[in-house]
C-alpha positions in Angstrom: -28.3 -18.9 -25.6 -25.4 -18.5 -23.3 -23.5 -21.9 -22.4 -23.4 -23.2 -19.0 -21.0 -25.1 -17.1 -20.1 -25.7 -13.6 -18.3 -22.8 -12.1 -14.7 -23.7 -10.2 -13.1 -20.7 -8.8 -11.8 -19.0 -5.4 -12.9 -15.7 -3.5 -12.1 -12.6 -0.8 -12.3 -11.0 2.9 -13.5 -7.1 3.6 -15.2 -4.5 5.9 -17.3 -1.4 5.5 -17.3 1.4 3.3 -19.2 3.8 0.7 -20.5 3.6 -2.9 -22.8 5.8 -5.1 -25.3 5.9 -7.9 -28.4 7.5 -9.4 -28.8 5.9 -12.8 -28.7 2.1 -13.1 -27.9 2.3 -16.9 -30.9 0.4 -18.1 -32.2 -0.9 -14.7 -33.8 2.3 -13.6 -33.3 5.2 -11.3 -31.2 4.2 -8.4 -31.4 6.4 -5.0 -28.1 8.2 -4.3 -26.3 6.2 -1.3 -23.2 8.6 -1.5 -21.1 8.6 1.7 -23.1 5.9 3.1 -21.4 2.6 4.6 -21.2 -0.8 3.3 -21.9 -3.4 5.9 -22.3 -7.1 6.4 -19.4 -8.6 4.6 -20.3 -12.2 3.1 -18.1 -14.5 1.4 -19.3 -15.5 -2.0 -19.4 -19.2 -1.9 -19.3 -21.4 -4.9 -16.5 -19.6 -7.0 -13.3 -21.6 -6.5 -10.0 -21.6 -8.3 -7.8 -18.6 -9.5 -10.5 -15.8 -9.7 -10.0 -12.3 -9.6 -11.5 -9.0 -10.8 -14.9 -9.4 -9.6 -17.5 -7.7 -11.8 -21.3 -6.9 -11.3 -24.3 -5.5 -13.4 -27.7 -4.8 -12.5 -28.4 -8.5 -11.8 -27.5 -9.4 -8.2 -27.5 -13.2 -9.3 -24.8 -12.7 -11.9 -21.1 -12.0 -11.4 -18.3 -12.1 -14.0 -14.6 -12.2 -13.4 -11.2 -13.1 -14.6 -9.6 -16.4 -14.0 -6.1 -18.0 -14.5 -5.5 -21.5 -15.9 -2.8 -24.0 -16.1 -0.8 -21.7 -18.1 -0.2 -18.3 -17.2 -2.8 -16.5 -19.1 -6.2 -15.2 -18.1 -9.8 -15.9 -19.4 -13.0 -14.5 -18.7 -16.0 -16.3 -16.9 -19.2 -15.7 -15.2 -21.4 -17.5 -12.6 -24.9 -17.6 -11.5 -26.7 -18.0 -8.3 -30.2 -19.0 -7.4 -30.9 -16.3 -5.1 -29.0 -13.6 -3.0 -28.4 -16.0 -0.4 -27.3 -18.8 -2.5 -23.8 -20.1 -3.8 -22.4 -19.0 -7.2 -22.6 -22.6 -8.5 -23.7 -22.1 -12.0 -20.9 -21.2 -14.5 -21.1 -18.9 -17.5 -18.8 -19.6 -20.4 -17.6 -16.9 -22.2 -17.5 -18.2 -26.0 -15.1 -15.5 -27.3 -11.8 -16.1 -25.0 -8.9 -16.6 -27.1 -5.6 -18.4 -26.4 -3.9 -15.1 -25.2 -4.9 -13.1 -22.1 -8.3 -12.2 -21.8 -9.0 -10.1 -18.3 -10.5 -7.1 -16.7 -14.1 -7.4 -17.6 -16.2 -4.3 -16.9 -20.0 -3.9 -17.7 -22.6 -1.5 -18.5 -25.4 -1.2 -15.9 -28.0 -3.1 -17.8 -25.3 -5.9 -18.5 -25.5 -5.8 -22.3 -22.3 -4.4 -22.9 -19.0 -5.7 -21.7 -15.5 -4.1 -22.3 -12.2 -6.2 -21.5 -8.5 -6.2 -22.0 -6.9 -8.8 -24.3 -3.6 -9.1 -26.0 -4.7 -11.6 -28.5 -3.6 -9.1 -31.2 0.0 -9.2 -29.9 -0.3 -6.2 -27.4 -2.6 -5.0 -24.9 -6.0 -3.3 -26.2 -9.6 -2.8 -25.4 -12.4 -5.1 -26.9 -16.3 -4.7 -26.6 -18.8 -7.2 -26.8 -22.7 -6.7 -26.8 -25.7 -9.0 -26.5 -29.4 -8.2 -27.0 -30.7 -9.6 -23.9 -28.7 -11.0 -20.6 -29.8 -14.4 -21.3 -28.0 -14.6 -24.7 -24.6 -15.1 -25.8 -22.2 -12.1 -26.6 -21.7 -11.3 -30.3 -18.1 -11.5 -31.5 -15.6 -8.8 -29.9 -14.5 -5.6 -31.6 -11.3 -3.8 -30.9 -11.9 -0.2 -29.8 -10.4 2.5 -31.4 -8.8 4.6 -29.0 -6.8 7.8 -28.5 -3.2 6.8 -29.3 -2.0 7.9 -26.0 -4.7 5.6 -24.0 -2.6 3.0 -22.0 -4.5 0.4 -20.1 -1.8 -1.4 -18.0 -3.7 -1.1 -14.4 -7.2 -1.3 -15.3 -10.5 -0.2 -17.3 -14.0 0.6 -16.0 -17.2 1.3 -18.1 -19.8 3.6 -16.8 -23.3 2.3 -16.1 -24.8 3.9 -19.1 -22.0 2.5 -21.1 -20.9 6.0 -22.7 -17.9 6.6 -20.5 -14.6 4.5 -20.5 -12.1 4.8 -17.8 -8.4 3.8 -18.4 -5.4 3.8 -16.1 -2.0 4.1 -17.6 1.5 2.5 -16.4 2.0 5.2 -14.2 -1.2 5.0 -12.4 -3.1 8.0 -13.8 -6.9 7.7 -14.4 -8.3 9.3 -17.5 -11.7 9.0 -19.3 -13.0 8.9 -22.8 -16.8 9.5 -23.7 -18.9 8.8 -26.6 -22.5 10.1 -27.9 -24.1 6.6 -27.8 -23.1 3.0 -27.6 -22.6 2.7 -31.4 -20.1 5.7 -31.2 -16.5 5.9 -31.1 -15.0 7.2 -27.7 -13.3 10.8 -28.1 -9.9 11.9 -26.5 -8.7 11.2 -23.2 -9.5 13.6 -20.4 -7.2 15.3 -18.1 -5.9 13.2 -15.0 -9.1 12.3 -12.8 -6.9 10.7 -10.2 -3.3 9.5 -9.6 -2.0 6.2 -8.2 -4.7 4.0 -9.2 -5.2 0.4 -10.1 -8.4 -1.6 -10.5 -10.6 1.4 -10.7 -14.7 1.2 -10.3 -17.0 4.1 -10.5 -20.4 4.4 -9.3 -23.4 4.7 -11.2 -23.4 8.5 -10.7 -19.8 8.5 -11.5 -19.2 10.7 -8.3 -17.3 8.0 -6.3 -14.4 6.2 -7.4 -13.3 2.8 -5.6 -9.9 1.6 -6.3 -6.3 -0.3 -5.2 -3.3 2.0 -5.0 0.0 1.5 -6.9 2.0 1.9 -3.8 0.3 -0.5 -1.1 -2.5 -2.8 -0.7 -6.0 -2.0 0.2 -9.4 -0.6 -1.2 -9.7 3.0 -1.2 -12.3 5.7 -2.2 -12.4 9.0 -3.5 -15.3 11.4 -4.6 -15.8 14.5 -6.7 -18.8 17.0 -7.2 -19.5 16.5 -10.8 -18.8 14.1 -13.4 -16.7 16.8 -15.1 -14.2 17.1 -12.4 -11.4 15.3 -11.0 -11.8 13.1 -8.0 -10.4 15.4 -5.5 -12.1 14.8 -2.1 -10.0 13.2 0.4 -9.2 9.7 0.3 -10.8 7.0 2.6 -9.7 3.4 3.2 -12.4 0.9 2.6 -10.5 -2.4 3.6 -7.0 -3.0 4.2 -5.4 -5.8 2.4 -8.6 -6.1 -0.2 -8.1 -5.6 -3.8 -9.9 -5.4 -7.0 -13.4 -3.5 -5.9 -16.4 -3.3 -8.0 -19.4 -1.4 -7.0 -22.7 -2.6 -8.5 -25.0 -0.1 -10.4 -27.7 -0.5 -7.8 -25.3 1.3 -5.4 -26.2 -1.4 -2.8 -23.4 -4.1 -3.5 -19.7 -4.0 -3.3 -17.4 -6.7 -4.1 -13.9 -7.1 -3.3 -11.1 -9.9 -3.3 -8.6 -10.4 -0.4 -8.1 -14.3 -0.6 -11.7 -14.9 -1.9 -14.6 -12.6 -3.1 -16.8 -10.9 -0.7 -19.9 -9.0 -1.1 -20.8 -5.9 1.1 -24.4 -4.4 1.2 -26.3 -1.2 2.0 -29.9 -0.2 1.8 -30.7 2.8 -0.6 -34.0 3.5 0.7 
């Protein structure tokens, strides 16, 4: 079973925008919300401390993130809340943190697979952990074998079905790799899907991209017509001064950070 401890972290401020979604990656079909606005920004109480990179899965009562400690490294932690109107006041310890930096968690939609960035081996690499049910602890991390040209300086993202890995290189170019199933290896890097990107988050239908920009603050959004193409639709500002967006696989929640985490919602009826 997962180990539980009291959560101690900090959180963010925000405004309206759009998300996406058609397949929750294990949580069932999700109606498309493409281009509709997120509303009702609400601070997420209960997470205090140096928290960043809010990361959702299908469960609105569970949230994961990176956290800095006394030393200038990151670790990964999660938190639970009793209801969607409660504080995230029950901490989830990630038992596979190392003495090095472990950060940027990203989940499959069903919450059973997580990828993250770590330099535990001496340089930045992507690791994957899995669990059989969301109430169990994760199995030991496995380092992913990736295209030798893959660079991950500015963030990673995992698709809702767990079959596509998005990576951003030091220049801010977003690319992707796919695999046939969760037990398979990721293939070659795609062509550039978007440029000037940090902290990418992709909707469940993979048609919308939420991100920060390399040249200025703010959370932005781009879209595309198909999963095979680049995110070539006009850029939209979601929220000035916000960073680190994450759109949940249910298409109804968007998390961002300014000084604290905030949750925005919309209905996909």
